[in-house]
Each structure stands twice: as structure tokens, then as C-alpha cells.
C-alpha positions in Angstrom: 0.0 0.0 0.0 2.9 2.3 0.8 4.5 1.7 -2.5 1.2 2.5 -4.3 0.9 5.8 -2.5 4.5 6.7 -3.2 4.1 5.9 -6.9 0.9 7.8 -7.0 2.6 10.8 -5.4 5.5 10.6 -7.9 3.1 10.6 -10.8 1.2 13.7 -9.5 4.4 15.7 -9.1 5.7 14.9 -12.6 6.4 18.2 -14.3 5.9 19.0 -18.0 7.7 21.6 -20.1 5.3 24.4 -19.0 5.9 23.6 -15.3 9.6 23.6 -15.8 9.5 26.9 -17.6 7.2 28.4 -14.9 9.7 27.3 -12.2 12.6 28.8 -14.1 10.8 32.1 -14.5 10.0 32.1 -10.8 13.6 31.4 -9.8 14.9 34.2 -12.2 12.3 36.6 -10.9 13.0 35.9 -7.3 16.7 36.1 -7.8 16.3 39.5 -9.6 14.0 40.7 -6.8 16.5 39.6 -4.1 19.3 41.4 -5.9 17.2 44.6 -6.2 16.6 44.4 -2.4 20.2 43.7 -1.4 22.1 45.8 -3.8 21.2 49.3 -2.3 22.8 48.2 1.0 25.8 46.8 -0.8 26.1 50.0 -2.8 26.1 52.1 0.4 28.8 49.9 1.9 31.2 50.0 -1.1 30.8 53.8 -1.5 31.4 54.4 2.1 34.8 52.7 2.0 35.9 53.9 -1.4 38.2 56.9 -2.0 36.6 60.3 -2.1 37.7 60.9 -5.7 36.2 57.7 -6.9 32.9 58.4 -5.1 32.7 62.0 -6.4 33.6 60.8 -9.9 30.9 58.1 -10.0 33.5 55.4 -10.5 32.1 53.0 -7.8 29.5 50.6 -9.2 29.9 47.0 -8.2 33.1 47.0 -6.2 35.0 49.5 -4.0 37.7 51.7 -5.5 40.6 52.8 -3.4 39.5 51.2 -0.1 39.8 53.6 2.9 38.1 53.9 6.2 38.8 57.6 6.8 35.2 58.5 6.7 34.2 56.1 9.4 37.2 57.2 11.4 36.0 60.8 11.2 32.5 59.8 12.3 33.6 57.7 15.2 35.9 60.5 16.4 33.0 62.7 17.2 33.1 63.5 20.9 29.3 63.4 21.3 28.9 60.1 19.4 28.9 57.8 22.4 26.3 59.8 24.2 24.1 60.1 21.1 24.4 56.4 20.5 23.3 55.6 24.1 20.4 57.9 23.7 19.3 56.2 20.5 19.6 52.8 22.1 17.8 53.8 25.3 14.9 55.4 23.4 14.7 52.4 21.1 14.6 49.9 24.0 12.3 51.8 26.3 10.1 53.1 23.4 9.6 49.5 22.2 8.8 48.2 25.6 6.3 51.1 26.3 4.7 50.6 22.9 4.3 46.9 23.5 2.6 47.6 26.8 0.4 50.3 25.3 -0.6 48.0 22.5 -1.1 44.7 24.3 -3.0 45.9 27.3 -5.6 48.0 25.5 -5.8 45.4 22.7 -6.6 42.7 25.3 -9.2 45.0 27.1 -11.0 45.7 23.9 -11.6 42.0 23.4 -13.6 41.9 26.6 -17.3 42.6 26.1 -17.7 43.3 29.9 -15.3 46.2 29.6 -17.3 49.4 30.4 -18.0 51.4 27.3 -15.7 49.2 25.2 -17.1 50.3 21.8 -16.8 54.0 22.7 -13.1 53.8 23.8 -12.3 51.6 20.8 -13.8 54.1 18.3 -12.3 57.0 20.2 -8.8 55.5 19.8 -9.4 54.8 16.1 -10.4 58.4 15.4 -6.9 59.5 16.4 -5.5 57.6 13.5 -7.3 60.0 11.1 -7.3 63.3 12.9 -4.4 65.0 14.7 -3.9 68.4 16.3 -1.1 69.4 14.0 2.5 70.4 14.6 2.0 73.7 16.6 -0.8 72.5 18.9 1.2 69.3 19.4 4.3 71.2 20.4 2.4 73.4 22.8 0.9 70.3 24.4 4.3 68.7 24.8 5.7 72.0 26.2 2.8 72.4 28.8 3.5 68.8 29.9 7.1 69.7 30.5 8.5 67.2 28.0 10.6 69.6 25.9 14.3 69.0 26.4 13.3 65.9 28.3 14.3 62.3 27.3 10.7 61.0 27.9 9.5 63.0 24.9 11.0 60.2 22.9 9.0 57.5 24.7 5.6 58.7 26.0 4.0 60.2 22.8 4.2 56.7 21.2 3.0 54.9 24.3 -0.4 54.0 22.8 -0.5 53.5 19.0 -4.0 52.8 17.6 -2.7 50.8 14.6 -0.6 48.5 16.8 -3.5 48.2 19.3 -5.8 47.1 16.4 -3.3 44.4 15.3 -3.0 43.0 18.9 -6.7 43.1 19.4 -7.4 41.2 16.2 -4.7 38.7 17.0 -6.0 38.1 20.6 -9.5 37.6 19.3 -8.2 34.7 17.2 -6.9 32.8 20.2 -9.0 29.9 21.4 -11.4 31.3 24.0 -11.6 27.9 25.7 -8.1 28.5 27.2 -9.2 31.6 29.1 -12.5 30.0 30.1 -10.6 27.1 31.6 -8.3 29.4 33.5 -11.3 31.4 34.7 -13.0 28.3 36.0 -9.7 27.6 37.9 -10.0 31.0 39.5 -7.5 33.0 37.4 -8.3 36.7 37.1 -7.8 39.0 34.1 -4.2 39.8 34.9 -3.2 36.2 35.4 -4.9 35.1 32.3 -3.2 37.9 30.3 0.3 37.1 31.6 0.1 33.3 31.6 -2.0 32.6 28.6 -2.4 35.6 26.2 1.2 36.8 26.2 2.9 33.4 25.6 0.5 32.7 22.7 1.0 36.2 21.2 4.7 36.0 20.3 4.1 36.6 16.5 2.2 39.8 17.1 4.5 40.9 19.8 7.5 40.5 17.5 5.6 42.4 14.7 4.8 45.4 17.0 8.3 45.3 18.4 9.8 45.6 14.9 7.5 48.5 14.0 8.3 50.3 17.2 12.0 49.6 17.2 12.5 50.7 13.6 10.4 53.8 14.2 12.3 54.8 17.3 15.7 54.2 15.8 15.0 56.2 12.7 13.1 59.0 14.3 14.7 62.4 13.8 12.2 65.2 13.7 11.2 64.9 17.4 14.8 65.8 18.3 14.7 68.8 16.0 11.4 70.0 17.3 11.5 69.3 21.0 15.2 69.4 21.9 15.7 73.1 21.5 18.8 73.3 23.7 20.6 70.4 22.1 20.0 68.1 25.0 19.6 64.4 24.6 20.8 64.3 20.9 20.2 61.0 19.1 22.6 59.3 16.8 20.6 60.4 13.7 20.6 64.0 14.7 24.4 64.0 15.5 25.3 62.4 12.2 23.1 64.8 10.3 24.9 67.7 12.0 28.2 66.1 11.1 27.0 65.9 7.4 26.0 69.5 7.4 29.4 70.5 8.9 31.1 68.5 6.2 29.2 70.3 3.5 30.1 73.7 5.0 33.7 72.7 5.2 33.8 71.6 1.6 32.3 74.9 0.5 34.9 76.8 2.5 37.6 74.7 1.0 36.3 75.5 -2.5 36.3 79.2 -1.7 39.7 79.1 -0.1 38.4 80.0 3.3 40.4 77.5 5.2 44.2 77.1 5.7 46.0 74.0 4.6 45.8 72.2 8.0 42.1 72.7 8.3 41.6 71.7 4.7 43.5 68.5 5.1 41.3 67.6 8.1 38.1 68.4 6.2 39.3 66.9 2.9 36.5 64.3 2.8 33.8 63.7 0.2 30.3 64.7 1.3 29.0 61.8 -0.8 31.1 59.2 1.0 30.2 60.8 4.3 26.5 60.5 3.4 27.0 56.8 2.5 28.9 56.2 5.7 26.2 57.9 7.8 23.5 55.8 6.1 25.5 52.6 6.9 25.9 53.6 10.6 22.2 54.2 11.0 20.9 51.3 9.1 23.2 48.4 10.0 22.0 48.0 13.7 18.4 47.5 12.5 19.5 45.0 9.8 21.2 42.9 12.4 18.2 42.9 14.7 15.5 42.3 12.1 16.4 38.6 11.2 15.8 37.5 14.8 12.1 38.7 14.5 11.5 37.9 10.9 10.1 34.4 11.4 7.4 35.9 13.7 6.9 39.1 11.7 5.1 37.7 8.6 2.8 35.4 10.7 1.9 38.2 13.1 1.2 40.8 10.5 -1.0 38.4 8.4 -3.0 37.1 11.3 -3.4 40.5 13.0 -4.5 42.3 9.8 -7.2 39.8 8.7 -10.0 41.7 10.4 -10.3 44.9 12.5 
């Protein structure tokens, strides 16, 4: 009987010329798509370590020309870089944790029909996705709360995100209700059921929200510009952007002869290569973190977005 099933299976998977051609086209398309996705990162890397003349002349295409690490050396010699890096790491970690709490807890509560005025609060949170106060009222609100020039301005405004709350709510609604019912019969309250049952079963959506929050926190730049007026708590992105602007100013002064030879030698660095190096410094940390969450990310975003 096993042989018959095996033979039958072999007959069903036998491929004709059209099937083979279809597979070849799929492989070629996926390889090309993979190359398109990976090449920009590779291009940034080879330009950041190539000589300034080669980068400015557009000579760098598929391999580095005149390998040098002067650009990275200049960037890592910035005095404020260590503090800015720690600020970016701290806001990313704390911001991600706070966003997870602000997404999972309301999302779980919105699944409970006994929650008072559940529909009102759910719709009230959704409305904020489509209407905002605007930049000036938002700034005045942050200022009245005393969050300007304060580290917590990076964390608290993103505490509750309606979109992430909807994802977690939808995912939790898809969990087997019998599990919570059994725990309820055994005397478990809401908090115990949430911690011992819901959270362990929600790893895919937790990873999805964590990726969203971490990437958003790490790449965020405008909140530093708007709310950190005194230059306090600079992030890595803001420091590197300032460094890029300084490099451009120095290049202009060199071109006009406004610097002596010593200063010119210190500033003799391509703004293009600097831009590529800055991009590499800011992107690589997220690229190293994302693969650890990738296996949960697809499942979480698909399940959590089926219904709202």
C-alpha cells in the first residue's frame, strides 16, 4: 500500500515543459528581486569605504575603488557620538517596551465585552488615526506637559499607538477562548490570564509590533529637532546629520579658499562618501536585529490584519 501511495505521489508531481518553464521564470524573478533588495545596502557599503575621488567621480559601481576607512574614522571620532548612540539605544529599547505595553493591554481589554463602554473607547482611539492636532498644537501640548528638552518626549508620545492596538486586538480575538475559560474556572483573574495565557501565545504579534516600534524609534529624527531646543539628549541620527552639514560647509569653504592647509586636510573628505557612511551607521543595527524577529513578523502581520 505504501508503494502505491508513493508511486501515485510521484506521478502527481511529474512536471511538464510548461511547469519547468514556470519554475525557471519564478527562480529568475525571485533572484532578480532579491538582488534589487540587497544591492542598495551593498552599494552604500562600497561607496562608504571607497576613496573620495572615486565616489565623487561616480566610479564606484559593483566593487569598492581605493578602499579607505577615513570617513568612518572621522565619524567615530565625534566627541558626542557615544552619548548620542546611548540615547538612541535607550529610546529604542524603552520606546519599544512602552509601545508593546500600550498595544497589548488596550488590545486585550478591547476584546472583553464586559469592559465598560468598550465600543466608545475603541472608536475613540481609532479616530486619532485619522485626525491629529497638528504640529504647533502638538508642540504646545508637549511644552505644557514639561517634556521639551526631556528624554521622555521620545517615549511617552508613542506609548499607545492605535494601529498596533488594532493588530494586537485582532490577534488576541483569534486565540481559542476555551483556554481563558478554563483558567477562569480555575480562579484566574484577568491579569493572570493575560500574563500566563495571552502573552505566551502572542509571540508573533509581539514580534511584529516590536519591529514596528524599534525601527520607528531608531530612525526617528524630527522629534529631536522640534522638542530638543537646547541640544539636550541628541540622538545618533541628529548627530550624524549635523556632522554631514558641517562636512558640506567645510567643503564649500575649501572650494572658496576660506580654510588654511591644515584645516583643509582635516576636512578633505567627500560629502557623498560621508553621506553613505552615515547611512550605513544608522541602518546596520536594525539590519542585524530584524532577522531574529523575521520568522514571527510575517505570521503576526498576516493574522493581526485579517480583520479589525
